[in-house]
C-alpha positions in Angstrom: -0.2 0.1 0.0 1.2 3.4 -1.1 1.2 6.5 1.4 -1.4 8.7 0.7 -0.3 12.0 -1.0 -1.6 15.1 -2.8 -2.9 15.5 -6.3 -3.5 19.0 -7.2 -6.4 20.2 -9.6 -8.1 22.4 -7.0 -11.4 22.3 -5.2 -13.6 22.4 -8.4 -12.4 18.9 -9.3 -14.7 16.3 -7.5 -13.2 13.8 -6.1 -15.3 10.3 -6.3 -16.3 8.3 -2.8 -13.5 5.6 -4.1 -10.6 8.2 -4.1 -8.7 7.1 -1.1 -9.1 3.9 -1.3 -7.9 3.8 -4.8 -4.5 5.9 -3.5 -4.4 3.6 -0.9 -4.3 0.6 -3.4 -1.8 2.3 -5.9 -3.1 4.7 -7.9 -0.5 7.0 -9.1 -1.8 9.3 -11.3 -5.3 11.1 -12.4 -7.1 12.5 -15.2 -10.3 14.8 -15.4 -13.6 13.1 -16.8 -16.6 14.8 -16.3 -14.9 17.5 -13.7 -14.0 14.7 -11.1 -10.8 12.6 -10.5 -10.4 9.3 -12.4 -7.4 7.0 -11.8 -5.5 6.6 -14.8 -2.2 5.2 -13.5 -1.4 2.0 -11.3 1.7 1.0 -12.7 2.4 -0.7 -15.7 -0.6 -0.3 -18.2 0.3 -3.3 -20.1 0.6 -5.1 -17.3 -3.1 -4.0 -15.7 -4.3 -4.7 -19.8 -3.5 -8.7 -18.5 -5.0 -8.5 -15.3 -7.9 -7.4 -17.1 -8.1 -9.8 -19.6 -6.7 -12.8 -17.7 -8.2 -12.0 -14.3 -10.2 -9.0 -13.4 -9.9 -5.8 -12.1 -11.6 -3.2 -10.1 -12.0 0.6 -11.7 -13.4 3.6 -9.9 -15.7 5.0 -12.7 -17.5 7.1 -10.3 -16.9 9.6 -13.1 -19.5 7.9 -14.8 -22.4 10.8 -13.4 -25.6 9.6 -13.8 -28.8 11.8 -15.1 -31.9 11.0 -13.0 -34.9 11.6 -15.1 -38.1 10.9 -13.3 -42.0 12.1 -12.9 -45.1 11.1 -15.2 -43.5 12.2 -17.8 -40.3 10.6 -17.7 -40.3 8.0 -20.8 -41.8 10.2 -23.1 -38.7 12.6 -22.3 -36.3 9.9 -22.4 -37.6 9.2 -25.8 -37.0 13.1 -26.8 -32.9 12.5 -26.1 -32.2 9.7 -28.3 -32.6 8.8 -32.1 -32.9 4.8 -30.2 -36.6 3.4 -30.1 -37.1 2.8 -26.8 -40.4 2.0 -26.9 -39.9 -1.9 -26.1 -37.2 -1.0 -23.0 -38.2 -3.0 -19.9 -37.7 -2.0 -16.8 -34.5 -3.6 -14.9 -33.4 -3.0 -19.0 -30.4 -1.1 -20.0 -29.3 0.3 -23.7 -26.2 2.1 -25.1 -27.9 4.8 -26.6 -26.6 8.2 -28.2 -27.9 11.7 -27.4 -28.0 13.9 -30.1 -28.4 17.3 -31.1 -30.4 19.5 -33.5 -27.7 19.0 -36.1 -27.6 15.4 -35.7 -24.2 15.5 -33.7 -23.3 13.0 -30.8 -23.3 15.2 -27.3 -23.0 12.1 -25.6 -23.0 8.2 -25.8 -24.1 6.8 -22.3 -25.6 3.7 -20.8 -29.8 3.9 -20.2 -30.7 2.4 -17.5 -34.5 1.8 -16.8 -35.3 1.2 -12.9 -38.5 1.5 -13.0 -42.2 3.0 -15.1 -41.2 6.6 -14.7 -37.3 6.5 -13.4 -34.1 6.3 -15.9 -30.6 6.9 -15.5 -28.2 8.0 -18.1 -24.6 6.6 -17.3 -22.6 9.4 -18.7 -19.7 9.7 -20.9 -17.3 12.8 -20.8 -19.7 15.9 -21.3 -22.4 17.7 -19.3 -25.6 16.0 -20.5 -27.0 17.1 -17.0 -27.1 20.8 -18.4 -28.2 19.9 -21.8 -31.4 17.9 -20.2 -32.5 20.5 -17.6 -32.4 22.7 -20.3 -34.0 21.0 -22.8 -36.9 19.9 -20.3 -37.6 23.7 -19.5 -39.2 24.3 -22.5 -40.7 20.6 -23.2 -43.7 20.8 -21.6 -43.3 17.9 -19.6 -43.9 17.0 -16.2 -40.5 15.4 -15.6 -37.5 15.9 -13.1 -34.2 15.9 -13.9 -31.1 15.8 -10.8 -27.7 14.0 -10.6 -28.2 11.6 -7.7 -25.8 10.5 -5.1 -24.7 7.3 -7.2 -21.4 6.4 -8.7 -20.4 3.6 -10.2 -17.5 0.6 -10.1 -16.3 -1.6 -12.8 -15.4 -5.1 -12.1 -14.2 -6.3 -15.2 -12.7 -9.5 -16.7 -13.2 -13.3 -16.8 -13.3 -13.8 -13.0 -15.6 -10.9 -12.3 -18.7 -13.6 -12.7 -17.0 -15.8 -10.0 -16.6 -12.6 -8.0 -19.8 -11.4 -8.2 -20.9 -14.8 -6.9 -18.9 -14.9 -4.1 -20.2 -11.3 -3.1 -23.6 -11.8 -3.7 -24.2 -15.8 -4.3 -25.7 -18.1 -7.1 -28.8 -15.5 -7.4 -26.6 -13.3 -9.5 -25.1 -15.5 -12.1 -28.3 -15.1 -14.3 -28.2 -11.7 -14.8 -28.4 -11.2 -18.4 -25.9 -9.0 -20.5 -27.4 -5.7 -20.1 -30.2 -6.0 -17.7 -29.5 -4.3 -14.1 -30.5 -5.6 -10.3 -31.4 -3.1 -7.3 -29.5 -5.4 -4.4 -27.7 -4.9 -0.7 -24.0 -5.6 -0.1 -24.0 -5.4 3.5 -26.7 -2.8 4.0 -24.7 -0.7 1.1 -27.7 0.0 -1.2 -26.5 -0.6 -5.2 -27.6 -1.1 -8.3 -25.7 -3.7 -10.4 -25.8 -4.1 -14.3 -24.1 -6.7 -16.7 -22.2 -3.7 -18.2 -18.8 -2.4 -18.8 -16.7 -0.3 -20.7 -13.9 -3.0 -21.4 -15.2 -5.7 -24.1 -14.5 -8.6 -21.6 -17.8 -10.1 -18.8 -18.2 -7.5 -16.4 -20.5 -6.0 -14.1 -21.3 -1.9 -13.1 -21.4 -1.6 -9.3 -23.6 1.7 -8.9 -23.4 2.8 -5.0 -26.5 4.6 -3.9 -24.7 6.4 -1.1 -21.7 8.1 -1.0 -20.6 7.6 2.5 -20.2 3.8 2.3 -17.5 4.2 -0.5 -14.6 3.1 1.0 -16.5 0.2 2.9 -17.4 -1.2 -0.4 -14.2 -0.9 -2.5 -12.5 -2.6 0.3 -15.4 -4.9 0.4 -15.1 -6.2 -2.9 -11.3 -6.3 -3.1 -11.1 -8.9 0.1 -13.6 -10.7 -1.4 -11.9 -10.7 -4.9 -8.1 -10.6 -4.0 -8.0 -14.6 -3.5 -9.9 -15.1 -7.0 -7.0 -13.3 -8.8 -9.0 -9.3 -8.7 -6.5 -6.2 -8.7 -7.0 -2.4 -8.4 -6.7 -1.0 -11.9 -8.3 2.1 -14.3 -10.0 1.6 -17.4 -7.6 -0.4 -20.1 -7.2 1.8 -23.5 -5.2 -1.2 -24.8 -8.4 -3.4 -24.4 -11.4 -1.0 -25.3 -9.8 0.4 -28.5 -9.0 -3.7 -29.6 -12.9 -3.5 -28.8 -13.5 -0.7 -31.0 -15.2 1.1 -28.2 -15.2 4.9 -28.4 -13.9 7.4 -26.3 -16.1 10.8 -26.2 -14.1 14.0 -27.5 -11.4 11.5 -29.2 -13.5 9.4 -31.2 -16.4 11.4 -31.2 -17.7 15.0 -30.9 -20.4 17.1 -31.4 -19.6 17.5 -35.2 -19.5 13.6 -35.3 -22.5 12.2 -36.0 -24.2 8.1 -35.5 -24.0 7.0 -39.7 -19.8 8.2 -39.8 -19.4 5.4 -36.7 -21.1 3.2 -38.3 -23.4 3.0 -35.3 -26.9 3.5 -37.5 -28.7 0.7 -35.5 -29.1 3.0 -33.0 -31.1 5.3 -34.8 -34.4 4.4 -35.5 -35.5 7.4 -37.7 -38.7 6.0 -38.9 -40.3 5.4 -35.5 -43.3 8.1 -34.8 -41.8 9.3 -31.7 -40.1 12.5 -31.8 -36.4 13.3 -31.0 -33.8 15.9 -30.8 -31.8 15.7 -34.4 -34.7 13.6 -36.2 -35.0 15.6 -39.5 -31.3 16.5 -39.3 -30.4 12.7 -39.1 -32.7 11.7 -41.7 -31.1 14.1 -44.0 -27.8 13.2 -43.5 -29.0 8.8 -44.0 -30.5 10.1 -47.0 -27.6 11.5 -48.5 -24.7 9.8 -47.2 -22.0 10.4 -45.5 -18.7 12.1 -46.7 -16.0 10.3 -44.2 -16.5 7.2 -41.9 -14.8 5.8 -38.9 -12.5 3.2 -39.8 -9.5 0.8 -37.6 -6.0 1.1 -38.7 -3.1 -1.0 -38.6 0.1 1.4 -38.1 3.4 0.1 -39.4 6.4 1.4 -36.7 7.8 0.4 -33.2 5.6 -0.3 -30.9 3.8 2.8 -29.4 4.9 3.9 -26.5 1.4 4.6 -24.8 -2.0 5.9 -26.1 -1.9 9.1 -28.4 -1.9 12.3 -26.8 -2.8 14.1 -30.1 -4.6 14.0 -33.4 -2.2 13.0 -35.9 -3.1 13.6 -39.8 -3.9 10.9 -42.3 -2.8 11.2 -45.6 -3.5 9.8 -48.9 -0.9 9.9 -52.0 0.1 13.2 -50.4 -3.7 14.5 -50.0 -5.1 15.0 -46.1 -8.2 12.7 -45.4 -8.4 12.5 -42.3 -6.9 12.1 -38.5 -6.3 9.1 -36.3 -8.5 9.6 -33.0 -7.4 6.8 -30.9 -3.6 4.7 -31.1 -2.1 2.1 -28.8 0.4 -0.8 -29.0 -2.2 -4.0 -28.3 0.5 -6.9 -26.7 -2.2 -9.6 -27.5 -2.1 -8.7 -31.2 1.7 -7.8 -31.1 0.3 -4.4 -33.5 -0.1 -0.9 -33.6 -4.1 -0.6 -34.0 -5.9 2.8 -33.8 -9.2 4.3 -35.0 -9.5 7.2 -37.3 -12.0 9.0 -39.2 -11.1 9.4 -42.7 -13.0 10.2 -46.0 -15.5 7.6 -47.4 -13.2 7.5 -50.5 -10.1 6.0 -48.6 -12.5 3.7 -45.9 -11.9 0.5 -47.8 -10.8 -2.5 -46.3 -6.7 -2.5 -47.3 -6.3 0.7 -48.5 -2.5 2.0 -48.0 -2.5 5.4 -45.7 0.3 7.3 -44.2 -0.3 9.5 -41.1 2.1 12.2 -39.8 3.0 12.1 -36.0 5.6 14.7 -34.1 8.5 11.8 -34.9 7.5 11.3 -38.3 5.5 9.6 -40.9 4.3 6.3 -40.8 2.7 3.7 -43.4 -1.1 2.3 -42.4 -3.5 0.1 -43.8 -7.5 0.0 -43.3 -8.6 -3.1 -41.2 -11.4 -4.9 -39.3 -12.8 -3.4 -36.5 -13.4 -4.4 -33.4 -9.4 -5.7 -34.0 -10.3 -8.7 -31.7 -13.7 -10.4 -30.5 -15.7 -8.5 -32.9 -18.9 -10.1 -32.3 -18.4 -9.5 -28.4 -19.0 -13.2 -27.9 -16.6 -12.5 -24.3 -18.8 -10.3 -22.7 -22.3 -11.5 -24.1 -21.6 -15.4 -22.6 -23.6 -16.4 -19.7 -20.8 -17.7 -17.2 -23.1 -18.8 -15.2 
């Protein structure tokens, strides 16, 4: 255990209920996400990746803030925010959704949880959807209440996470299906548990509903999980890029639309329900897009960590796009990347070049996700 030390972003950057516990358990560096500290360094990121894919890791993702939508018109209002059809969403179900603006641009790509008939959570990526939703509500004419509840998620991810969950909650937890949730208690601590996560591995998210229990919950899970191979960790850039998972502000922003990302399945544009951006998205669908997200294999020495800038992509000397996320995968033994390029250069096998500060490298368009494209690992029922 390392000695507690000061991390200095100032008082305007909030700490999660697990902050002190993560420092005790070895967090050496933090980034900022949704105006909060998030642990980004528990030592070697490659070892963190192997811990995730071979065993299990526990991650403080309290930065995944919840927007809580309640009131008689909660279901209708929630549908207004997203182009995904929610009419068949059951209580207890989760869905990956996009929040779009009037031009069809992506504001966030959260997980939506339905806790009750008129009770929803948007579990956010890194942007201020609480303010957006409250602003939309003001002039919506709908009877809804939009708040940020005292909720802080943890991610328990990796092939041994099911075994650890069984040790914590008993055999009943093993029939929790992919993208469903359950209301539970652990030692009197109020929780929501879902079969979701940002890893493309078998995994669970454990939503603490009272921040006073943050330390106790972290220690309880680690004490139970240690004998089963659990390690403290952080969300893995290597694994999420292997899995083709988006990082908001990197791979998508307000100028990016769902069709450019190949997320047409999340847009039900012919449903009767109204939602923000409907006409813009119909126009984009009908007219087609000029650029698309692709996977790239980069031909260079192993990258020493993820990219910290957007790298320009060239085709025959002309700039045609940018690399948004890149990393070396020790499992694939390749440099892999997500990039946004013009549609003319998006075909599989297209040869491109990428410019970064240390020089130019060749690249080739490849299938994405790079590993387990059908997400069979995350979906598999390990009961």
